C-alpha positions in Angstrom: 21.0 -159.4 218.6 20.2 -156.3 220.3 17.2 -155.4 217.9 16.2 -159.1 217.9 14.0 -158.5 221.2 12.4 -155.4 219.8 11.3 -157.4 216.8 10.2 -160.2 218.4 7.9 -158.1 220.6 6.3 -156.2 217.8 3.1 -156.7 215.6 5.4 -159.3 213.3 6.4 -161.0 216.4 9.3 -163.5 216.5 9.4 -164.1 212.5 10.5 -160.2 211.6 13.5 -161.4 212.8 14.6 -163.5 209.7 12.2 -161.2 207.5 14.9 -158.2 208.3 18.1 -160.5 208.3 16.7 -162.5 205.2 16.1 -159.5 203.2 19.9 -158.0 204.2 21.2 -161.0 203.3 20.0 -161.0 199.8 20.4 -157.2 199.4 24.0 -158.0 200.8 24.3 -161.3 197.7 23.0 -159.0 195.3 25.7 -156.0 196.2 28.1 -158.4 195.7 27.0 -160.2 192.4 27.3 -156.8 190.8 30.6 -155.3 192.3 32.7 -159.2 192.9 34.6 -160.3 190.4 36.8 -163.3 189.7 39.9 -161.7 189.5 41.1 -158.2 189.3 41.6 -157.8 185.3 37.1 -158.4 185.3 36.6 -156.4 188.0 34.4 -152.9 186.8 35.7 -149.9 188.7 39.1 -151.1 189.7 42.2 -148.3 188.4 44.8 -149.5 186.4 47.2 -149.3 189.1 45.2 -151.3 191.7 44.9 -154.1 189.6 48.8 -154.6 188.9 49.5 -153.7 192.7 46.7 -156.7 193.0 48.1 -158.8 190.4 51.7 -158.6 190.9 50.8 -159.5 194.9 49.3 -162.5 193.8 52.1 -163.7 191.4 54.2 -162.9 194.5 51.9 -165.1 196.8 51.6 -168.1 194.0 55.5 -168.3 193.9 56.2 -168.4 197.4 53.1 -171.4 198.2 55.0 -173.2 195.4 58.2 -172.7 196.7 56.6 -173.5 200.1 54.8 -177.0 198.3 58.4 -178.5 197.4 58.9 -178.4 200.9 55.7 -179.9 202.4 55.9 -181.6 205.9 55.0 -184.6 207.0 52.4 -183.8 210.0 53.4 -185.7 213.1 49.6 -187.1 213.7 51.1 -189.4 216.1 53.4 -187.5 218.5 50.8 -184.8 218.1 48.0 -186.9 219.9 50.2 -188.5 222.0 51.4 -184.4 223.5 50.1 -184.1 226.6 50.3 -180.3 226.1 48.4 -180.2 223.0 45.6 -182.3 225.1 45.6 -179.5 227.7 44.7 -177.6 224.9 42.1 -179.3 223.8 40.7 -179.2 227.0 41.1 -175.6 228.1 39.1 -175.4 224.1 36.3 -177.8 225.3 35.6 -176.1 228.8 35.5 -172.8 227.0 33.6 -173.7 224.1 30.8 -175.2 226.9 30.4 -172.2 229.2 30.6 -169.4 226.1 28.4 -171.6 223.7 26.0 -172.1 227.1 25.7 -168.3 227.4 25.5 -167.2 223.7 22.2 -169.7 223.1 20.6 -169.8 226.1 21.2 -166.4 227.4 18.1 -164.8 225.1 15.8 -167.3 227.2 17.2 -166.5 230.5 17.0 -162.8 229.9 13.3 -162.9 228.8 12.0 -166.1 231.1 13.8 -164.6 234.5 14.2 -160.9 234.1 10.2 -161.0 232.3 11.0 -158.1 229.1 11.8 -159.8 226.2 12.3 -156.5 224.3 15.4 -155.7 226.3 16.5 -159.3 226.5 18.1 -159.0 222.7 19.6 -155.5 224.3 21.0 -157.1 227.2 22.3 -160.3 225.6 23.9 -158.8 223.5 26.2 -156.5 225.4 28.3 -158.7 227.3 29.7 -160.1 223.7 30.5 -156.1 223.1 32.3 -156.5 226.2 34.2 -159.0 225.6 35.2 -157.7 221.9 36.3 -154.8 224.0 38.3 -156.2 226.8 39.9 -157.9 223.7 42.3 -155.2 223.0 43.9 -154.5 226.8 44.3 -158.1 227.6 46.2 -158.7 224.2 48.5 -155.1 225.3 48.8 -156.4 228.7 49.9 -160.1 227.2 52.7 -158.8 225.0 53.6 -156.3 227.4 54.2 -158.8 230.1 56.3 -160.7 227.6 58.4 -157.7 226.8 58.9 -157.3 230.7 60.4 -161.1 230.6 57.5 -163.1 231.8 57.6 -166.7 230.5 55.5 -167.4 227.4 53.7 -170.5 229.2 53.3 -168.3 232.1 51.5 -165.6 230.4 49.6 -168.5 228.2 47.7 -170.0 232.3 47.5 -166.2 233.3 45.4 -164.7 230.5 43.5 -168.6 230.4 42.7 -168.3 234.1 41.2 -164.8 233.4 39.0 -166.0 230.7 38.0 -169.5 232.7 38.0 -169.3 236.7 36.8 -165.4 235.6 33.9 -166.3 234.8 33.3 -169.4 237.0 33.4 -167.2 239.6 31.0 -164.7 238.3 28.7 -167.9 237.5 28.6 -169.6 240.5 27.5 -165.9 242.1 24.3 -166.1 239.8 22.6 -168.2 242.7 23.0 -165.3 245.0 21.3 -162.6 243.1 17.5 -162.2 243.9 15.0 -162.6 241.2 14.1 -159.4 240.9 17.6 -157.5 240.5 17.5 -157.5 236.7 20.8 -155.0 236.9 23.2 -157.4 239.2 21.9 -160.2 236.5 22.7 -158.3 233.8 26.5 -156.9 235.4 27.6 -160.7 236.4 26.6 -162.4 233.1 28.1 -159.2 231.3 31.5 -160.5 232.9 30.8 -164.0 233.0 31.1 -163.5 229.2 33.5 -160.4 228.4 36.3 -162.3 230.7 36.1 -164.9 227.8 38.5 -162.3 226.0 41.7 -163.6 228.1 41.1 -167.2 226.0 42.8 -165.2 222.9 46.1 -164.5 224.6 45.1 -168.0 226.9 45.1 -171.8 224.9 44.0 -170.3 221.3 47.1 -169.2 220.7 48.8 -171.6 222.3 48.9 -173.9 219.4 51.3 -171.8 217.8 53.6 -171.5 220.7 53.8 -175.4 221.1 54.4 -175.9 216.6 54.8 -172.6 214.4 54.8 -175.5 211.5 51.6 -177.4 212.3 49.5 -175.0 214.3 46.8 -174.9 211.5 46.2 -178.5 211.7 46.4 -178.9 215.3 43.7 -175.8 215.5 41.6 -177.6 213.4 41.8 -181.0 215.7 41.1 -178.8 218.8 37.9 -177.2 217.5 36.8 -179.7 216.0 36.7 -181.4 219.3 35.4 -178.8 221.4 32.9 -178.1 218.5 30.5 -181.3 220.2 30.8 -179.8 223.5 29.2 -176.3 221.8 26.7 -178.7 220.4 26.1 -180.9 223.2 26.3 -178.2 226.1 22.9 -176.1 224.8 21.3 -179.8 224.5 22.0 -180.7 228.0 20.9 -177.4 229.5 17.5 -177.8 227.7 17.0 -181.1 229.3 17.4 -178.6 232.9 15.8 -176.3 232.2 12.3 -177.1 231.4 10.8 -174.2 233.1 12.9 -170.9 231.8 11.1 -169.1 234.8 12.5 -171.2 237.4 15.5 -169.4 238.9 16.7 -172.8 240.2 16.7 -174.9 237.4 19.2 -172.2 235.4 21.3 -171.8 238.6 22.5 -175.9 238.1 23.0 -174.9 234.5 26.2 -171.9 236.2 26.8 -174.2 238.7 27.7 -176.6 235.8 29.2 -174.5 233.7 31.1 -172.8 236.4 32.7 -176.2 237.1 34.0 -177.0 233.9 35.3 -173.6 233.6 37.2 -174.5 237.0 38.6 -177.7 235.7 39.4 -177.1 232.3 42.0 -174.2 233.3 43.1 -176.0 236.4 44.3 -178.8 233.6 45.3 -176.1 231.6 47.5 -175.0 233.9 49.3 -178.3 235.3 50.1 -179.8 231.7 50.0 -176.7 229.8 53.4 -175.2 228.3 54.7 -172.2 226.4 57.9 -173.9 224.5 57.7 -174.9 221.1 57.9 -178.8 221.2 60.5 -181.4 219.8 58.1 -182.8 217.2 57.8 -179.0 215.6 60.9 -179.9 214.1 60.6 -182.8 210.9 64.4 -183.9 211.0 63.8 -184.2 214.9 60.8 -186.5 214.5 62.5 -188.2 211.9 65.6 -189.1 213.9 63.7 -190.3 216.9 61.8 -192.4 214.5 64.8 -194.2 213.1 66.3 -194.3 216.3 63.3 -195.6 217.6 63.0 -198.3 215.1 66.5 -198.8 215.1 66.5 -199.8 219.0 63.8 -202.5 218.1 65.4 -204.1 215.4 68.6 -204.1 218.0 65.8 -206.1 220.2 64.8 -208.7 218.4 68.6 -209.5 216.9 69.0 -210.2 220.5 
């Protein structure tokens, strides 16, 4: 992304972006085909010691997977989809995806249309995501530190998610106050809006594991699938609003919409989210409740 603007401004134009990265992909694939192997035994340059170590690790993993497959847990689909904390995660995931992917896909257009500098648009568009990566480290550390000091897991998750949602919401709302000729403040505010999204890593994203360690993967696949539709729709709606990429007022509408969605999504997460393991994480508890429910239904029929 940092060099895309310079490539687009070159004599070759925007096709140079695809030529360069396409060529790099072919180069990487060639290297992979030469050095890659189906198994350690077929590798060209692996040492005997490393080969034995990997093969022993694979045997241990296969044995563990075989043991787990014998105790395969039955996914409580109904309980997952009727869980209020689960829906709190879904809403938070959708709202974060809306704002994040709107900025990711449309920021270069904003930089080019409003700031009138295609060469720097790639660099300025990449900066917020570099800041987001950097902030992910202190936010993760502070999250763990708060838990060690006795803060409840639910509180920590909601605070981190608030940073990731309401921080960008305020930043995007402030974009309308930035003069059109002040590109510095625009970059600073957009960097804050994207960078603070790092809080979501210790917010709704890890909350899947909090609610159900046994089914966190299944839950993540559900929330991510639903939120992906939001990520697809958001840029499309943005394209319908921003007809003229140099029109600041049209961009402000996009920023306001994203700010409101960020705010409402986190508000629902604060109200409905939980940090404790849910009862349906325990297969025995699920089975016991189902049997009790079926028994109650049978008793009512007999009476």
